[in-house]
N, C-alpha and C positions, 0 to 999 in steps of 0.2 A: 830541386827539394831534396833535403837531410835525410834519406828514406833509414839509416843508417840510425841517424840519433832518433827519427819518430819510432824505431824501433822498441831501440834502446828505453823510451818510455810507456813503450806500452808492454817492459820486460819489468821492471818496475814499477808499475803500476799494480801488477800482481806477484810482488816481493814484499809477503810479510813475516821475518825474521825477526822473532820473540827476544834471543837473547844470542853474544857475541857468536859469531864460526867464520873458522879459518880452512878456505877453500885452498884446496890444488887443482889450478884446472889445466892440463896437457894437451897442446888443440894442434896438437899433431900436423904442423908447420901445414893446416890445413885456415879453411875461409874464419872460424870462428871468432877466431883473435883481432879481427877487425872492431866484432862487435862487443865482444866482452872487456874491452880497452877502452872503452864507453861507460861502462856499465859501474863505474867509482859510484862511490859516495852514498850510498846504501846505507840505510842503519843495519848496524849491525852485521855487515855484510866485507868480510876481507878476502881479496882477489888473488891469488899468488899465480902469474902463470907461467909455465916453460912450452919449451917448443912454437912460441907465439908467431914469430912467424913465419908466414907463408911462404911456399915456396916448393911448386911442381917435382923437385925433387926428392922431398920427406926425406931428407935427412938423419933426422932424430930415432927415426926403427919404421918410416912405414907409413900408409895412410889406415889402417886397420890396425887400432888396438886389439885384436882377441889374435894375432899371430902372437908367437909363443917369444917373450923377453921384450913383447911391446909394451907393459905396463910397468917395467926395472924401474925407467928412470921418475916416475911417479910414484914410486914406493914408497924408494928413496926419497925425496923431495918432502911427503906426508910426515915421515919420523922425524927428517932434520927440522920442522917446523916445527913439528908437536900440531898437525890440521887436523882437523873436526874429519874429513875427506877427505876423499884428491876424487875426479871424474878425468875420464879421456875421454877425451871428443875423433870420431870416425872426421874425416880429411871434409866433407862438406856438412859435417857439422850435424844432417839429421839423427846421428846417432850415438847412447852415451855410456860409458861404465862405471861403475861407480865403487872405489874401493875404501876402506873404513878407517877407520884411526890406530888399528892396528898391523895395518898396513895388505889386508885380506881384501882379493876381488870377488865383486859382490856377482852370482850370476844373475843375471835382468830374471830371472819368476823369483829369486831371490825381493831384489831391489820393488818387482809388484808386490810383495806380498807384504814389504812391509811402508807401503804406499796404502795396495788398501786395507791394512790396518788401521790404519787411520782417518779412512776416510768415506766415504758415501755410497754406497752400493748404488747400482750395478757398474761391474766392469767386463773388457772386453779383452781377453786372450786369445792367444793360436795356440792351437793344439798340445803343442809338448807343454806349455804354458802352464795352460786352464789343464792337463792332467797332474801337472805336480800340485796345481795350487786345491785341487779338488780331488782327489783319490787320498791325501794327508790327510785330507780332516780341516786343515786351517781356512774354507771356503766351502758355502753352501754350491751348488749351480745353478740355484736362483740371484747368488751375490757373483758369479763369475758365470761369465758365457762364454760358450766359446767360438772362435771363426779360424776358416780356413787361413793355411801363411799366405803373408803378402799383407802391401798397405792398403791395395780396394779392396779385398775383400774386408782387412778390421775396420776403415772408416765409415763402411758399410751399415756395418753390427753396430758401431759406435753412435752413427748418425739416428737410425732404424728405431737402437733400444734407448739413445737420449741417454747415453753411457754416460762416466764423466772421468773413467780414464782408461786405454788400452796396453795393450804389450807383447810383442812379442820377443821372443829368448832373444832375436835377433839385436838386439837391443835396441829397439825405435819404440816410444812408447807414441801414445795418442794423447792428446786431451782434449777434451769438449772446451773448455777456456782456450785455446788454441788453435778453434777451427775445425777440429774435429782431425787436425795436422799431424803431426812429427818432432818434433824439439830434442834436441842433442843442451839447446842451455836452458830450454824450459823445462825437460829434466830436472836439470840441478836445479834449478830454483823451486821446483817442486820437493826435494830433496831436500832443502832447506830448510823449505818451513813448517817441514815435517820434524823434521829432526832439532827446528830451534825451538817448538811450543812441548820437549819432550825432557824431562830435566834425566836425560842418558845419553851413550857414545851411543854411533852407532854401532860398533861392535857391540853395542848390547843388542841393541832391535835387533839383531842379526840372532843373535848366540838364544836371544826369547824365543824364535820360529823353532818348528820343529818342521822342516825344511826336509825335501825327501833330498836323497844321492839318484845324481843323474848321471849316467854314460851313455856314447855312443860310436856307434864304430861305420867306416863308410866297406863295403862290400866289394871289387868286380867282379860281375858275370860275367859269363861266357858262353851261357846253353842257353839258361832256363828264361823263360818269357814269367813277367809280374803271374799273372794269370794258372800257373802253374807251380809260380815259387807262396803266394797269397793261398793258396788250395793247400798247399805241404807245411808252411807253419800251420793253422787253424789246424789239423790234424795231428798234427807236432805238441802244439801247446793245449790238446783240448782237457788233459785233466788238471788245468794247474786254470783255465781262462775262465770267469766270472759273468763277463760280458763280450761281446765284439761292436764296434764303429767301425763306418767306414769313411768321414767326412773328412780325413786327411792321411792316404792312404789306406793301411790294415791297420786298427787299432786293439789290443785287447789290452780288458782290464783286469792281473791277475792274482792269484792270494797275496803277492807282496808287494803289488804295487798297479806297473801298468808295463808296458809294450808299444813299443808305434814305429813301423815298418813301412818304405816309401821306394818311390824308385827316384832317382834324375830325371827332370825334365833335358837335361842336356849330355848326357852319356850314362855308358852302359854300366848305371852302380847303383844299389841298394841302399839306402840305407836307414838305418836303426838306432834305435830312443829306447833307456830304460830305465826309469825311475821306482826305485821303492827307499824303504825306512831306513836301510844303510846298502853301506855302501858291497859289502860283500855281500847280498840279498843283490844285488842289482847285476854286479859280477854274473852272481850264478843264473842270472835269468839270463842274462849277452850274451854265455859261454850255449846257452842252449839250443839260442836263435841263429846264430853267428854257427851252431852244430849242423840245423837243420838247412840253413841257407845253401850251407858250400854243400850238403852231402845231395840235396835239391839241385844245385847246381852242376854238379861231374853228371849225373845221370846222362 
């Protein structure tokens, strides 16, 4: 049985692009090219593939689109062919990262915000995406439901709440119409369907949103335990903290936005994420947390 053809037919049934769109797809020398090459013939959809040949050496830029410089080829190709947007898939095709028509790489929480604006709630988001979308006022806590980070958790919340869409900051997007699973190609189709319904560019849809500035930092720990560090952060941020949650590490809702701090499961590293209205505010709060962590670890 030709499962690739069956899969592409399934994808075509979920494609409804209302106006002509040109999309550049960077396959990253992974597996999605096998499917994308058979996804032709869809009305209003022109796909231009780059790095489409599967190669275990990943000669183009490596298998992970998030590494520095990995989307440079995609950005250049989008500009060259005047595409409506570009999409970079990771090697196995379960993640997708979008570049708008101006060559701007969209963080996954921005992609999610665009989707959610033109879709019917409820939606599911991992802790960081949830914080970015709800504390900014873009969506309510009834519209976006929080999940722990990880495929297992997102899929569980998605199913339990009969939610339409789920998202992780890592670039995994989940769909009720895709059996609750994540798919890079389905993500591309969903974006095309939404953009095709709007008389605007993807850059314009992005610019209309008042998304937060997000920054992150990893710090290697030498002495401090998580228990000691957690209490030190709570104490050191007491004057700016409005609420505290411990769904995923330690989350602080602050006057400027939010802070999330957690330890790695595999190495002595603490990961710090800060979201705020502006880059300056995010960097200010990040500096505060870094100082607390470093001072605590030095004791």
